[in-house]
N, C-alpha and C positions, 0 to 999 in steps of 0.2 A: 504494500500500500504506500503510495507516494506521499500522501498527506494524512494528517491525523484524522481519525474517525470523529465525525461531528455528532455530539450527543446533546439532547435536551432532557432535562429532569423536571418532571411534573409531580409535585407532592405538596400537600397543604401544611406540613409540619416543617417550619423553617430550619430547626436544628438537624432533622433527618435529611432534608433536602440539601443542606450545605455539606453534610458529611458525605453523602453520596457523590456530590459534585467534586469534593476534594479527593475522594478515592479515584474517581475517573481521571482527574487531572494528573494525579501522581502516577497513574498507569500509562500516561501519554496520550489520553484522549482529549479532544478539544470540546469543552463544555460551552456550547454556543448560547444557552439560555437556561435559567432556572425559574420556574413559575409555580404559583400556588393555587391556581384555579383552572377549571376546564375551558371556559370560554377564552380566557387569555392564552391558554396553551394553543388553541386552534389558530388564534390570530398570530401569535409569535412564530409558530411553526411555519406558517406560510411565508414569513419574512426571513427567517434564519435558515430554513431548509436543512434540518438535521438529517443525518443518516439513520440514527436510532433515537427513539423517544422512550425514556424510562418512565413508566406511567403508574401512578397509584390509582386504585379504583375508587377510593373514598375521597371525593373532592367536595368542597362546600357548595358549588353552584351547579355543576354539571357532572353526572356520573362518569367515571372513567371509561365505562363501556361506550358511552356516547362520544367521548373524546376519541377513543380508538376508531369508532365507526366514521367519525368526521375526518380523521387523519387518513383513513383508508380510501376515502372518497376524494381526497385532494388531488390536485394536478400532478404533484410529485410526491406520492405517499412515502413517508419514512417507514422503516420497520419498527414495530412496537413491542417492547418488552415490558410486560406488567410486573411490577414489584409491589406486592401487596401483603398485608398481614393475614389476609384470608386465604385458606386453602380449601374452602368449601367448593363442592362439585359444581353447584350452579354458577358461582362466580367464575370459575375456570372456564366452563363451557361457554358462558355468555361472552367472555373476553375473546376467546378464540373465534367464535362466530362473528364477532364484531370486527375481526381483522388482526388481532394480536398475533405476533409470530411466536411468542413465548410467554411463560408465566413462572415467576419465581416468588417464593414466599420470603418475607423479610428476615426470617431466621437463617437464611443462607449465609455462608461465610463470604468474606470480602473476595476471596479467590474465586469462589463459585459465581459470584455476581459479575466480576470482571470478565471471566471466561464466557458467561452467558451473553454479555453485551457483544463481545467479539463474535461469537457464533451466530447471534441474531443478525449482526451486520452482514455475515456471510450467507445469510438466507436459510440457516438451519432452524427448525423448530426446537426451542429449548424449554424444558419444563423441570420444575423441582421433582426429584425422584418420587415416583408414585403417581404423579399427575399425568405423565405421558400415557400410561396405560389407560387412564380414565378417558383421555381425549380420543385415543384410538378406539376404545370400546364404544364411544358415542358415534364415531364415524361408521363403525361396523353396523351399529343399530340402525342408523339412518340409511345405510346402503341396502339393508334388507327391505326397506319400505318403498324402494323404487327400482325398476329394472335398469341394468347397465345398458348404455347405448354405445354405438360404434364411435370411433374417433379416428384421428389421423394415424397413419401407419408409422410405428416406431421401428428402428433397427433392432436386431437381436441384442446388441450391446446396450442400447438405451433401455430396452425392456428389462434386461438383467439388472442394470443399475436402479431402475425404478422399483423393481421387486425388493431390492435391499433397502432402498429409501423407505418403502412402506413397512418394512420390518423394524424401522427405527434406528438403523445403523448410521453413524456419522460418516462424513466424507472420508475421513482418515481410515475408518474401519472398512468401508467399501473398497477403497484403494488397496488396502492390504489383502482383502478377500479375493480381489480380481487381478492382483499383481499389476495395478495401474498407478500412475502418478496422481497425486491429489488434484492437480490442475486438470488432468484428463477427466476425472470424475466430475469436477465442477462443470467442465464443458459439456459433458453428456447431460447433466441436469439442466443446464441453461438451454441447450438445444431442445430438450423435451418440454420444458416450460414454454418455449417459443412455439413449438408445434401444437401444443395443447391450449395455447392462449391462456395460460395460468400465470400467476404473479409471484408465488413463493412456494417454499417447500411444504408449508402447511396445506395449501390447496393441492399440491402434487400428491401428498400422502392420502388426502381424501379421495382423489381420483383413482389412485392405485387400489385403495381398499374397496371402493365401489365395484372394482373389476376383479376382486378376489386375489390380487397379486401378493398380498401379505400372507396368504395361506399357501402359496405355491412353494 
């Protein structure tokens, strides 16, 4: 990466917000804004164009889920990592459905958080341990409620990578499994996203599960 990752922090607790921003800056990220309410977050994000928004769900004026939905609908949507005190199933699923790329509870360590920001920027769905299975389970449930439809033809290698993405493997794990470089795996994922007109790995996982690729 030639320039520092641009991150915006949205949280209504000033001390927590400042601590998160300080951790990000010490790790080499560029904190382009810190805000304490949802409507301001939507306005500021449009001006500063962050790569990643670290978003709390409990905001005083506009629910974090609504902020995530607004960010996803923007002209240049950033990737959203929810950082919340709640690990409740409904909160997690609503955040993902609104467009969040990942969900981390505030009990996560500093190292886990910083790694989650980096992985979110790279397009990986990142979840606190235990929550990934919950999200995949919900996708499987939704998939059983509607028939799979045809789509663009993928190469055998793209399908193989997609199958491993659906199983929850990281780019590094996929590269090791298939004896490919990390960059080659990323290229296959980006090509697949382009062919399927999808925006991120969360949508890609949903697509794969709807077609049963996670069970193959």
